[in-house]
Each structure stands twice: as structure tokens, then as C-alpha cells.
C-alpha positions in Angstrom: -6.1 11.7 2.8 -6.3 8.4 4.7 -4.5 5.3 3.4 -7.8 3.4 3.0 -9.2 6.1 0.8 -6.2 6.1 -1.5 -6.2 2.3 -1.7 -9.9 2.3 -2.4 -9.6 4.8 -5.2 -6.8 2.8 -6.8 -8.9 -0.3 -6.6 -11.9 1.5 -8.1 -9.7 2.7 -11.0 -8.6 -0.9 -11.6 -12.2 -2.1 -11.7 -13.3 0.8 -14.0 -10.5 -0.1 -16.5 -11.6 -3.7 -16.5 -15.3 -2.9 -16.9 -14.7 -0.4 -19.7 -12.5 -2.9 -21.5 -15.1 -5.5 -21.2 -18.2 -3.5 -22.1 -16.9 -0.9 -24.6 -14.0 -2.6 -26.3 -15.3 -6.2 -25.9 -12.1 -7.3 -24.2 -9.7 -6.4 -27.0 -7.4 -4.3 -24.8 -6.4 -7.1 -22.5 -2.6 -6.5 -22.5 -3.0 -2.8 -22.0 -5.5 -3.2 -19.2 -3.3 -5.8 -17.6 -0.3 -3.4 -17.7 -2.3 -0.5 -16.2 -3.8 -2.7 -13.5 -0.3 -3.9 -12.7 0.9 -0.4 -12.4 -2.0 0.6 -10.2 -1.4 -2.4 -8.0 2.3 -1.5 -7.6 1.2 2.1 -6.7 -1.2 0.8 -4.1 1.5 -1.5 -2.6 3.9 1.4 -2.5 1.4 3.7 -0.7 0.6 0.9 1.8 4.2 0.2 2.6 5.2 3.9 2.8 2.3 4.8 5.0 2.7 1.8 7.3 6.4 2.2 7.6 7.0 -1.6 7.2 10.6 -1.3 6.1 11.5 1.4 8.6 14.2 0.3 11.1 12.7 -0.5 14.5 13.0 2.3 17.0 15.3 1.3 19.8 14.2 1.9 23.3 16.4 2.0 26.3 15.3 -0.2 29.1 15.0 1.6 32.4 17.6 0.7 35.0 15.7 -1.4 37.6 18.6 -2.4 39.7 18.5 -1.1 43.3 21.3 1.1 44.3 23.1 0.2 47.5 23.3 3.0 50.1 26.7 3.4 51.8 
């Protein structure tokens, strides 16, 4: 699955939790919804960082030798 699809589904889950809390429970589950939304946000951040490889060490490349060799 693409990274954008995973992030979109996590965002959708966060919004559904908030809407259900507002419409069904009249906002009485604020702490629980905040906790689950925070957990979903951390999951989305972990997916983004893992998929992008932000904290991977940079790949070292060897520069080609451009000096001209002298002929004897």
C-alpha cells in the first residue's frame, strides 16, 4: 500500500472518532478521543518516517578519480 493511502486512512480514522464523539456521545469522551487521536497521529508519523527513511544514514558515494594520469 502506498504511504499516502496509509496516512489518509489514519487521518480518516481520527476524523471518524471525533465525529462519532461529537454526534453520538455529545462530546463526553474527550479524553479518550484525544488519547486515540494522539496514538493514531504517532502511528502516522512512524509510518511516514519509516517509509521516507528520514533517519537512515546517508549513503556514501565515492567520487570518481578525475586526475589525469601522466604517461611515461
